[in-house]
N, C-alpha and C positions, 0 to 999 in steps of 0.2 A: 178517802171521800174530801173533796174539796170543792170550793165556791169558785165559779168561773164568771167573771163580768159582772160579778154583783148579784146575780139572778138564777145561774144555773149551777145545779150541783151535779157533780162527777162522781161514779163510785167506780173504783178500779176492779179489775177483774178479780183481784185478792178478796176485796170487798163484797163483792157479789156470790163468790163461792162460799165464803164465811157466812152471808146471809142465808143461801140457799140449804144449808147444811139444817136450818131450822125446819125447811119446809119439805115435808113427804112430797115426792113426786114433782118437785119444783120445775116449772119451763124454763127459768133463767137460763142462759148459758153462761158460759165463762168467758165473759167478754166484759168491758165496762159498759156502763149505761149512765145517761145522763137527764136530768128532769130541769125543767127552765118554767120559774114562776114570774107573775107579774107582780106588782108593788103590794097587791092586796092577798098574796098567797095563793092564787089561782094558778093550778097547772095549765101553762101555755103552750108547752111543746116537750117531746120527749123523742129519743131515739130508740124507744122500745119496740121492736117490729110485732104487728099485731099476732103472729104465731106464739111470743113470748108472752103475750098480755096474758092477765089472768089476777088471782087475789094477791100472788106474790108480788107482783110488778106494783100494784096499788099500794101494797105494804110498804115496798121500797120507796115509792113516790110519797108515803106518807113520812118515812125517816127523814128524806130530803127536805121536805118542807119544815119539818122540826128542826133540822140543822140551821136551815137558810134563817128561819123566822125567828128562831127562839135560841139558836146556839148551842142545841142539845145534840150530843154526838153519842151514840150507842157505844159502850165496850168494846163490841164485836170488831169495830171499825179498825182497820190497820193503819199503822203511823205513816 
């Protein structure tokens, strides 16, 4: 997981794979995903396709927001 251009959080495919293990029937694929936020922390863009969208994508976006806004990085994230 890393921050790009100060407002976009990128999860590697390995990060997503590790995250998905906690979600039964997870719709996220083994690929990288990114989430972009405005200065107030509102999600303004993402590359999550509509067929991957669901509770797990929302949870991953929440992790991205916490990382960007508060510097909180979950232990499951790969280095």
